[in-house]
C-alpha positions in Angstrom: -0.3 0.3 -0.3 1.3 3.7 -1.2 2.4 5.9 1.5 4.1 9.2 2.2 7.7 9.6 3.8 7.6 13.5 5.1 10.8 14.1 4.6 12.0 17.6 5.7 15.0 19.9 4.3 16.4 20.3 7.8 14.6 17.6 9.2 13.7 19.8 12.0 9.5 20.8 13.1 11.0 23.7 14.2 12.7 24.6 10.7 9.4 24.3 9.6 7.8 26.7 12.2 10.5 29.1 11.4 9.6 29.2 7.8 5.9 29.6 8.2 7.2 32.2 10.8 9.4 33.6 7.8 6.5 33.7 4.8 3.5 34.7 7.2 5.9 38.2 8.4 6.7 38.9 5.0 3.2 39.4 3.8 2.4 40.8 7.0 5.1 43.6 6.5 4.6 43.9 3.5 0.9 45.1 4.3 1.6 47.2 7.3 4.6 49.0 4.7 1.8 49.4 2.8 -0.5 51.2 4.9 2.1 53.2 5.9 3.2 55.1 2.2 -0.6 55.4 1.8 -1.1 57.5 5.0 2.8 58.9 4.3 1.4 60.3 0.9 -2.2 61.2 1.7 -0.7 63.3 4.4 0.0 66.5 2.6 -3.5 66.6 1.3 -4.2 67.4 5.6 -7.7 65.1 4.6 -9.6 64.9 8.3 -13.3 64.2 9.0 -15.4 64.5 12.5 -14.9 60.7 13.7 -11.1 61.1 12.0 -9.7 64.5 12.9 -5.7 65.0 11.4 -4.1 64.3 15.0 -5.8 60.6 14.2 -4.7 60.6 11.4 -1.6 61.3 12.3 -1.3 58.4 15.2 -2.5 55.7 12.7 0.6 56.7 10.3 2.9 56.7 13.3 1.7 53.5 14.7 1.5 51.4 11.4 4.3 52.5 10.6 6.3 51.4 14.2 4.3 48.1 13.3 5.9 47.7 10.2 9.0 47.7 11.4 8.5 45.1 14.4 7.3 43.0 11.8 10.4 43.5 9.8 12.6 42.8 12.1 10.5 39.1 13.0 11.0 38.9 9.4 14.6 38.7 9.4 14.9 37.3 13.1 13.3 34.1 11.8 14.6 34.4 8.0 18.1 33.8 10.2 17.0 31.8 12.7 15.7 28.8 9.6 18.5 26.7 9.2 17.0 25.6 5.6 18.7 28.2 3.7 21.7 29.4 6.0 21.5 33.0 6.1 23.6 34.5 8.4 22.6 38.3 10.4 25.8 39.8 8.2 23.9 39.4 4.8 20.7 40.6 7.0 22.3 44.4 7.2 25.1 43.8 4.0 23.9 42.9 0.7 25.6 40.8 -1.5 27.1 38.2 1.0 24.7 35.7 1.0 24.8 32.1 -1.4 21.1 32.1 -1.4 19.4 33.9 -4.2 22.1 36.8 -4.0 20.5 39.5 -5.9 16.8 39.4 -4.5 17.9 38.2 -0.9 20.4 41.4 -1.4 16.9 43.8 -2.4 15.2 42.6 1.3 18.7 43.7 3.1 18.7 47.3 1.1 14.6 47.9 2.0 16.0 46.9 5.3 18.5 49.0 5.7 16.5 51.9 4.4 13.4 51.5 7.6 16.8 51.4 9.5 18.0 54.8 8.2 14.8 56.4 8.7 14.0 54.7 12.1 17.2 56.2 13.3 16.8 59.6 11.9 13.5 59.5 13.5 15.2 59.5 17.2 17.7 62.3 15.9 14.9 64.5 14.0 15.3 67.4 16.2 18.7 67.3 15.5 18.4 66.9 11.8 16.3 69.9 11.1 13.1 69.1 9.3 14.4 69.7 5.8 16.8 66.8 6.2 14.5 64.8 7.9 12.0 64.8 5.7 14.3 64.2 2.7 15.3 61.1 4.4 11.9 60.4 4.8 11.9 60.0 1.1 13.6 56.5 1.3 10.4 55.3 3.0 8.6 55.1 -1.1 11.6 53.3 -2.1 11.8 51.0 0.3 8.1 49.8 -1.2 9.2 48.6 -4.5 12.4 46.9 -3.3 10.8 45.0 -0.9 8.0 43.7 -3.0 10.7 42.7 -5.4 12.8 41.1 -2.4 9.0 39.6 -1.7 8.3 37.8 -5.1 12.1 37.3 -6.4 13.3 35.4 -3.3 10.3 33.9 -1.3 8.9 30.6 -1.7 4.9 31.7 -2.5 6.0 33.8 -5.6 4.3 31.7 -7.6 1.4 31.3 -5.9 -2.3 33.5 -6.3 -3.0 34.8 -3.2 0.5 36.6 -2.7 0.7 37.9 -6.3 -3.2 38.7 -5.4 -2.2 40.6 -2.4 1.9 42.6 -4.0 -1.7 43.6 -6.8 -3.7 44.9 -4.0 -0.5 46.4 -1.7 0.5 48.4 -5.6 -3.2 49.5 -6.3 -3.9 50.9 -3.0 -0.8 52.6 -3.9 -0.9 54.0 -6.8 -4.5 54.9 -5.8 -2.9 57.2 -3.5 -0.8 58.4 -5.8 -3.2 60.2 -8.4 -5.6 61.6 -5.7 -2.1 63.2 -4.0 -1.4 63.9 -8.2 -4.9 65.8 -8.8 -4.2 68.2 -5.6 -0.8 69.3 -7.1 -0.3 73.3 -7.6 -1.0 75.0 -10.7 2.5 74.8 -12.6 3.9 71.8 -11.2 3.7 69.3 -13.8 2.6 65.6 -12.8 3.9 63.9 -15.9 7.2 62.3 -14.2 5.0 61.0 -11.7 3.1 59.6 -13.3 5.4 57.9 -15.8 7.2 56.4 -12.9 3.2 54.9 -11.6 2.8 53.9 -14.6 6.8 52.2 -15.4 6.6 50.0 -11.9 3.6 47.8 -11.9 4.4 47.0 -15.5 7.7 46.6 -14.1 6.4 44.1 -11.2 4.3 41.8 -14.3 6.9 41.7 -16.2 9.4 40.5 -13.8 6.9 37.7 -12.1 6.4 36.2 -15.8 9.5 36.1 -16.4 11.1 35.3 -13.0 8.8 33.5 -10.1 6.4 31.8 -13.0 8.5 30.6 -15.3 10.2 26.9 -15.1 13.7 26.9 -13.3 13.0 29.8 -11.1 14.7 28.7 -8.1 17.8 27.7 -9.9 17.7 30.8 -11.7 17.3 32.7 -8.2 20.3 30.9 -7.2 19.1 29.0 -5.0 22.4 26.6 -3.9 22.2 23.3 -5.6 22.4 21.4 -2.1 19.3 22.7 -1.9 16.8 21.9 -4.9 16.6 18.9 -3.4 14.6 20.0 -0.6 11.7 19.8 1.3 10.0 17.0 -0.5 7.8 14.4 0.3 8.5 11.0 -1.2 6.5 8.5 -2.3 8.0 5.4 -0.3 6.5 3.1 -3.0 6.7 5.4 -6.0 6.5 4.3 -9.7 9.9 4.5 -11.8 9.9 7.3 -14.0 12.1 4.8 -16.3 11.7 1.5 -17.0 14.8 -1.1 -17.7 14.7 -4.2 -19.6 15.6 -6.9 -17.1 19.3 -8.6 -17.8 19.0 -12.4 -18.3 22.7 -12.3 -17.6 23.8 -14.5 -14.9 25.3 -12.6 -11.4 29.6 -13.2 -11.1 30.5 -15.5 -8.4 30.7 -12.4 -5.7 27.7 -12.3 -3.4 25.9 -8.8 -4.5 25.1 -8.3 -1.0 28.1 -7.8 1.0 28.3 -4.6 2.4 31.2 -2.3 0.7 32.2 1.4 0.6 32.9 3.6 -2.5 33.7 6.9 -3.6 31.5 9.0 -6.2 31.8 11.5 -8.6 29.7 12.9 -11.0 27.2 15.4 -12.2 23.8 17.4 -10.8 21.1 18.2 -13.3 17.5 19.7 -13.6 15.3 19.9 -16.2 11.6 20.8 -17.2 9.2 18.3 -18.4 5.4 18.4 -19.7 4.7 17.2 -16.5 7.0 19.3 -13.6 9.9 18.6 -13.2 13.6 15.8 -13.5 16.8 15.7 -11.3 18.6 14.2 -12.9 22.2 12.9 -10.4 25.1 10.6 -12.5 27.8 9.0 -10.2 30.7 7.1 -11.3 31.7 4.4 -8.3 35.7 4.3 -7.4 35.8 1.3 -5.0 32.9 -1.4 -4.9 32.6 -4.7 -3.9 35.6 -6.9 -3.2 37.4 -3.0 -3.9 36.6 -3.1 -7.9 35.8 0.1 -9.6 34.1 0.6 -12.1 30.5 1.1 -11.0 28.0 3.4 -12.0 24.8 5.2 -9.7 22.3 7.4 -11.4 19.4 8.2 -9.3 16.2 10.0 -11.1 13.6 12.3 -9.7 10.5 13.4 -11.3 8.1 15.7 -9.5 6.3 19.2 -9.8 9.0 22.0 -9.0 8.3 24.5 -5.5 8.6 28.0 -5.8 11.3 28.1 -2.7 13.8 25.0 -4.5 12.7 21.8 -4.6 10.6 19.7 -5.7 6.9 17.8 -5.0 8.3 14.0 -5.6 6.0 12.1 -7.5 9.0 9.4 -8.3 11.8 7.8 -8.0 14.3 5.4 -9.6 17.8 4.2 -8.5 20.0 2.3 -10.7 23.1 0.8 -9.4 25.7 -1.5 -11.3 27.6 -2.1 -8.0 31.0 -2.5 -10.5 32.5 -3.5 -13.9 30.5 -6.3 -15.7 28.1 -7.0 -12.4 24.5 -6.9 -13.0 21.8 -4.0 -12.4 20.1 -3.4 -9.6 17.3 -1.3 -10.0 14.8 0.7 -6.9 13.9 4.0 -5.3 14.5 6.2 -3.0 13.4 5.6 0.5 14.8 8.7 2.3 15.6 11.8 1.3 16.8 14.8 3.7 18.9 17.7 1.3 21.8 16.1 0.2 22.1 13.0 2.0 20.1 10.3 0.0 18.8 6.1 1.1 17.5 3.9 -1.3 16.5 0.4 -1.6 18.0 -1.5 -4.4 17.5 -5.3 -5.9 19.1 -7.5 -8.4 17.6 -10.7 -10.7 18.3 -13.2 -8.4 16.6 -10.9 -5.3 20.2 -9.6 -4.0 18.9 -6.4 -2.0 21.3 -3.5 -0.9 20.3 -0.2 1.0 22.4 2.2 -0.1 23.4 5.6 1.7 25.0 8.4 -0.3 26.3 12.1 1.5 26.8 14.4 -1.3 28.5 17.8 -1.7 27.4 19.9 -4.3 29.8 23.0 -6.5 26.5 25.1 -7.2 28.3 26.8 -10.3 29.4 23.8 -12.1 26.9 21.1 -10.9 29.2 19.1 -10.2 28.6 15.8 -7.0 30.6 14.2 -5.3 30.7 12.9 -2.1 30.7 8.8 -0.5 28.6 5.5 -0.7 28.0 3.0 1.6 26.3 0.0 0.6 24.9 -2.8 2.8 21.9 -5.7 3.0 18.2 -4.8 3.7 
């Protein structure tokens, strides 16, 4: 009976909790930052009513800004504490210092630095003077599009309808506020530059979403390290093979295939798109084998749906092992996957079985793989 094994990339429920917390705090921070920017745009119009006097609007703007800062800080903290991508504290304040999606993560860092500048200058506002403080305060408007591109570029839900709808709604609210503000410009001031900028931002976001998060292999193209591309999967223990192999009638050699052995392995990792999802092929040569003989080969193929945050939702796997030169083919499937650590079970035509334990190190720039294989009886 088929059943699912849930394999966590980080291996702990705590990591999953951090992952969900990072997603949630990021979405809430975007909403609060949007509300703060909208009130900031409309603030100079001195909007007020009997129920909402001007001081109430100003207080709401201040409180929403403080809440936005608080959720940004939570988002930063949970990102660092999440062990999946191993993003350090330095990468949170210094752009382009992380190996995980460096460009898109760095946009978030830049947005965070801009917000920090706003907070710090607000604390010394009386010393800076209103004009200087006001000039720096314009950074708040720059932080929003930078944060939006960061969320779409590095977020694990970038291709999900709910996040796209949330981003579109936030962008629509800001554009509406800009149009209201432009409608109140004093005579003699042309609104054309601001209208051009307002039109360019949504167009750039739409083009980016279509060419980025909604296109194939975005996880790899965005800069996800190769060792994380297999993370966070649900692996069917009795998955159907994605390739078929003819059974060999060649009798096995005299050596017992079920004897344990260790071998060094090296080869390549390739991920490709298919009509039904994605394929990950790992082809490895064995240096050593049963009785110390070399010339063997190991191939692992995984099929499934690509995940926005890197990895695939597994629907099938095939593992082919030739223990040494001249030995018959042994076939099977993966039984567990934890990042770059894989285990599998293979069987020969004679009924001999082996459990395989593979530890891989993957070079993200060349897709070269190397590591160790340990094989033993069931």
